[in-house]
VEXSEGU-44349 format. One record per atom (N, C-alpha, C, CB): x, y, z. Coordinates in steps of 0.05 Angstrom, whole numbers, plus 32768, in hexadecimal, padded with zeros to 4 digits. Glycine has a CB too. Example, Ala and Ser with C-alpha at 12.3 -4.5 7.8 and 13.67 -1.06 7.14 Angstrom:
2
      x      y      z
   8108   7F8E   809C
   80F6   7FA6   809C
   8108   7FBE   809C
   80E2   7FA7   80B5
   8101   7FD3   808E
   8111   7FEB   808F
   8102   8001   809D
   811A   7FF4   8072
END
This chain:
70
      x      y      z
   7C5A   7EE7   83B8
   7C3D   7EE4   83B5
   7C3C   7EC7   83AD
   7C30   7EF9   839F
   7C2E   7EBF   83B1
   7C23   7EA2   83B2
   7C19   7E9E   838B
   7C00   7EA0   83CE
   7C16   7E89   8381
   7C0B   7E81   8365
   7BF0   7E7D   836C
   7C17   7E66   8356
   7BE0   7E7E   8356
   7BC8   7E74   8355
   7BC7   7E5A   8361
   7BC0   7E74   833C
   7BD2   7E4C   8354
   7BD4   7E2A   8358
   7BD7   7E23   837E
   7BF7   7E1C   8344
   7BE8   7E35   8383
   7BF3   7E36   83AF
   7BDD   7E3D   83BC
   7C10   7E54   83BE
   7BD7   7E55   83B1
   7BB1   7E59   83BB
   7BA2   7E46   83B6
   7B9F   7E71   83AD
   7B9F   7E3A   839E
   7B90   7E2A   83A8
   7B91   7E09   83AC
   7B80   7E31   839E
   7BA4   7E07   83B2
   7BB0   7DEF   83C9
   7BB1   7DF5   83E2
   7BCB   7DE7   83C6
   7BB5   7E0C   83F2
   7BB4   7E19   8403
   7B8F   7E1E   8410
   7BC6   7E2F   83F8
   7B80   7E23   83F8
   7B64   7E31   8408
   7B56   7E22   83E6
   7B63   7E63   8412
   7B51   7E0B   83E9
   7B45   7E00   83CD
   7B28   7E0E   83C3
   7B3F   7DDE   83D1
   7B15   7E0C   83E6
   7AFA   7E1D   83DE
   7AF8   7E35   83DB
   7AE7   7E1C   83ED
   7B06   7E45   83EA
   7B09   7E5A   83E3
   7B17   7E6A   83C7
   7B12   7E5E   83F7
   7B26   7E53   83BA
   7B2D   7E5D   839C
   7B1F   7E55   838D
   7B45   7E58   8390
   7B10   7E43   8391
   7AF6   7E2C   8376
   7AE8   7E4B   8377
   7AD8   7E03   8388
   7AE0   7E54   8398
   7ACE   7E73   8390
   7ACF   7E84   838A
   7AC6   7E7F   8398
   7AF6   7E8B   8386
   7AFA   7EA0   8377
   7AFB   7EA4   835A
   7B0C   7EA8   837F
   7B03   7E7C   8356
   7AFF   7E82   833C
   7ADC   7E7C   832A
   7B17   7E71   8331
   7ACC   7E75   8339
   7AB5   7E76   8332
   7AB3   7E92   8332
   7AA3   7E68   8341
   7AB6   7E9E   8344
   7AAF   7EBD   8340
   7ABC   7ECF   8322
   7ABE   7ECD   835D
   7AD6   7EC7   831F
   7AE7   7EDA   830C
   7ADC   7ECD   82F3
   7B0B   7ED9   830F
   7ACB   7EB0   82EC
   7ABC   7EA7   82DA
   7A9F   7EAF   82D7
   7ABD   7E90   82DC
   7A95   7EBC   82E7
   7A73   7EB2   82E8
   7A67   7EC0   82CE
   7A5E   7EBE   8307
   7A75   7ED3   82C6
   7A73   7EDB   82AB
   7A71   7EC9   8295
   7A86   7EE9   82A6
   7A87   7EC1   829E
   7A94   7EA4   8289
   7AA7   7EB6   8277
   7A77   7E8F   8271
   7AB0   7ED8   827A
   7AC3   7EDE   826E
   7ADA   7EE4   8275
   7ABE   7EEA   8264
   7ADD   7EE5   828A
   7AF7   7EEA   82A0
   7AFC   7F04   82A2
   7B13   7EDC   8297
   7ADF   7F17   8296
   7AE5   7F39   829D
   7AE7   7F3A   82BB
   7ACA   7F50   8292
   7AEF   7F4F   82C5
   7AE6   7F56   82DD
   7AEF   7F78   82E5
   7AF2   7F40   82F2
   7AE5   7F8A   82FE
   7AF0   7FA1   82FA
   7B03   7F9E   8316
   7AD9   7FBC   82F7
   7B23   7FAE   830F
   7B33   7FB3   8325
   7B33   7FCF   8329
   7B4F   7FAA   8323
   7B38   7FD1   8340
   7B2B   7FF0   8352
   7B57   7FF4   835F
   7B02   7FE3   8380
   7B5E   8012   8357
   7B76   801D   8362
   7B6E   8031   8364
   7B8D   801B   8358
   7B87   803F   8372
   7B83   805B   837D
   7B98   806C   836E
   7B86   805C   839F
   7B89   807E   8365
   7B9D   8098   8351
   7BAA   80A4   8365
   7B8C   80B3   833E
   7BC0   80AC   8360
   7BD4   80C0   8369
   7BD0   80CE   8380
   7BD8   80D4   8356
   7BB2   80DD   8379
   7BA4   80EE   838A
   7B8D   80DA   839D
   7B95   8104   8375
   7B94   80CA   83A3
   7B86   80B8   83B5
   7B6A   80B1   83A9
   7B83   80C5   83D1
   7B63   80B2   838F
   7B47   80B3   8390
   7B42   8097   8379
   7B38   80D5   8386
   7B2F   8084   837A
   7B2F   806D   8377
   7B28   806D   834E
   7B18   805F   8391
   7B36   8059   8346
   7B32   805B   8328
   7B2F   803B   8326
   7B4D   806C   8314
   7B14   8039   8319
   7B09   8021   830B
   7B0B   8011   82F5
   7AF9   8024   8309
   7B12   7FF8   82EF
   7B1F   7FFA   82CD
   7B14   7FDF   82CA
   7B46   7FFE   82C5
   7B09   7FD6   82B3
   7B04   7FB9   82AB
   7B1B   7FA7   82A0
   7AF0   7FB9   8296
   7B23   7F91   82A5
   7B35   7F82   82A6
   7B2E   7F67   8299
   7B3D   7F82   82BF
   7B41   7F54   8290
   7B41   7F3D   8287
   7B4B   7F32   82A3
   7B51   7F38   826A
   7B41   7F16   82AA
   7B57   7F07   82C2
   7B51   7EEF   82B7
   7B50   7F08   82E7
   7B6C   7EDC   82B8
   7B6C   7EBB   82B3
   7B74   7EAE   82C9
   7B7F   7EB1   829E
   7B71   7E9A   82CF
   7B78   7E81   82DA
   7B86   7E75   82C6
   7B63   7E71   82E5
   7BA5   7E73   82C2
   7BB5   7E6D   82A6
   7BC8   7E58   82B2
   7BC6   7E8B   8296
   7BCC   7E3B   82B7
   7BE6   7E2A   82BF
   7BF4   7E38   82EC
   7C06   7E38   829B
   7BD9   7E39   82EC
   7BE5   7E38   8307
   7BEA   7E59   830D
   7C04   7E23   8307
   7BE2   7E65   8305
   7BE8   7E8B   830B
   7BCA   7E94   82FE
   7C0B   7E9E   82F4
   7BCA   7EB4   8310
   7BB4   7EBE   8303
   7BBF   7ED2   82F7
   7B9E   7EC4   8312
   7BAB   7EDD   82E5
   7BBD   7EED   82D3
   7BA1   7F0F   82D9
   7BC1   7ED8   82A6
   7BAE   7F1E   82C6
   7B96   7F3C   82C6
   7BB0   7F47   82A9
   7B93   7F5C   82F5
   7B9C   7F48   829B
   7BA3   7F4D   8282
   7B90   7F71   8280
   7B99   7F2E   826B
   7BA4   7F81   8284
   7B98   7F9E   8276
   7BAC   7FAC   8261
   7B92   7FB7   828F
   7BA2   7FBA   8252
   7BAF   7FD4   823D
   7BC4   7FE2   8252
   7B93   7FEF   8230
   7BD8   7FEF   8246
   7BE1   8005   8258
   7BCA   8018   8251
   7C01   8012   8251
   7BCB   8024   8274
   7BBE   803B   827C
   7BC4   8048   8296
   7BA6   8036   827C
   7BB3   805A   829C
   7BAE   806C   82B4
   7BBB   8053   82C1
   7B8D   807A   82BE
   7B9E   8042   82C5
   7B9C   802D   82D8
   7BB6   801A   82D9
   7B84   801D   82D0
   7BC4   800D   82C3
   7BE2   7FFD   82C4
   7BFA   8010   82D5
   7BF0   7FF7   82A0
   7BF2   802F   82D0
   7C0B   803C   82DB
   7C02   8034   82FC
   7C0E   8061   82D2
   7BE5   803F   8305
   7BE2   8034   8323
   7BEF   8022   832D
   7BCC   802B   8329
   7BE8   800B   831E
   7BF2   7FF2   8329
   7C12   7FEF   8328
   7BE5   7FDA   8319
   7C22   7FFA   8310
   7C40   7FF6   8312
   7C4A   8009   8333
   7C50   8007   82EF
   7C3A   8021   833F
   7C45   8035   834C
   7C45   8024   8369
   7C35   8052   834A
END
């Protein structure tokens, strides 16, 4: 998996647009969709940030987090 800084170096225009979209509302809030154990979608708000060359997604312990760990 590439770090955000590597993605930026390889595709600067796409990375700039991605960063613009991540912060379009100014708060780094986004929707993350995963697939539940029964194959149905689960939508959950998360906070995202590009910090020190990495893309981070912050979420509290939840069913969503279990989906991601699975």
